[in-house]
C-alpha positions in Angstrom: 162.1 72.2 98.3 160.0 70.3 95.8 156.2 70.6 96.2 155.6 66.8 96.3 158.3 66.5 99.0 156.4 69.2 101.0 153.2 67.2 100.7 155.0 64.1 101.8 156.3 65.9 104.9 152.8 67.1 105.7 151.5 63.6 105.3 154.1 62.2 107.6 153.7 65.0 110.1 149.9 64.6 110.3 149.4 60.9 110.7 145.7 61.5 111.5 144.2 61.6 108.0 141.2 63.7 109.2 143.5 66.4 110.5 145.5 66.4 107.3 142.2 66.6 105.3 141.2 69.6 107.4 144.4 71.4 106.7 144.3 70.7 103.0 140.7 71.7 102.9 141.5 75.1 104.4 144.3 75.6 101.9 142.0 74.8 99.0 139.3 77.1 100.5 141.8 80.0 100.6 142.8 79.2 97.0 139.2 79.2 95.9 138.5 82.5 97.6 141.5 84.1 95.9 140.3 82.8 92.5 136.8 84.1 93.1 138.2 87.6 94.0 140.2 87.6 90.7 137.1 86.5 88.8 135.1 89.4 90.3 137.9 91.8 89.2 138.1 90.3 85.7 134.3 90.5 85.3 134.2 94.1 86.4 136.8 95.0 83.9 135.1 93.0 81.1 131.8 94.8 81.8 133.6 98.1 81.3 134.7 96.9 77.9 131.3 95.6 77.1 129.7 99.0 78.0 132.3 100.9 76.0 131.9 98.9 72.9 128.3 97.7 73.2 129.1 94.0 72.8 129.2 91.0 75.1 132.6 89.6 75.7 131.9 86.2 74.3 130.7 87.7 71.0 133.7 90.1 71.0 136.2 87.3 71.6 134.7 85.1 68.8 134.8 88.0 66.3 138.3 89.2 67.5 139.7 85.6 67.0 138.1 85.5 63.6 140.0 88.7 62.6 136.8 90.7 62.2 137.6 93.6 64.5 141.1 94.9 63.8 144.0 95.2 66.2 143.3 98.1 68.5 145.2 97.9 71.8 141.9 97.8 73.7 140.9 94.7 71.8 144.1 92.8 72.8 143.6 93.8 76.5 139.9 92.8 76.3 140.8 89.4 74.7 143.5 88.8 77.3 141.0 89.6 80.1 138.5 87.3 78.6 141.1 84.5 78.4 142.1 85.1 82.0 138.4 84.9 83.0 137.9 81.6 81.2 141.1 80.2 82.8 140.0 81.2 86.4 136.5 79.8 85.8 138.1 76.4 85.0 140.2 76.6 88.1 137.2 77.4 90.3 135.2 74.6 88.8 138.1 72.2 89.5 138.4 73.4 93.2 134.7 73.5 94.1 133.9 69.8 94.0 136.7 68.9 96.4 135.6 71.3 99.1 
């Protein structure tokens, strides 16, 4: 089933807008909680790289993207984690205002 169709079914099933809003709010809250847990995991892993290499992740990422640090496998993992962190932060910032 298509996602928009599922939303339409919910809308039709819950004619009381307050009840539908409550259901959607709970779903968004669960999503936000899951994103925050991922963010904690990413930040823990990033801190380990920062400790190991003595450099903040933002500085590392800028230098890595500029080609200043080489192509060690750790650096690709670190860069990937940094990008995942940035993406999850955007998602959290998008969810927070609607709750």
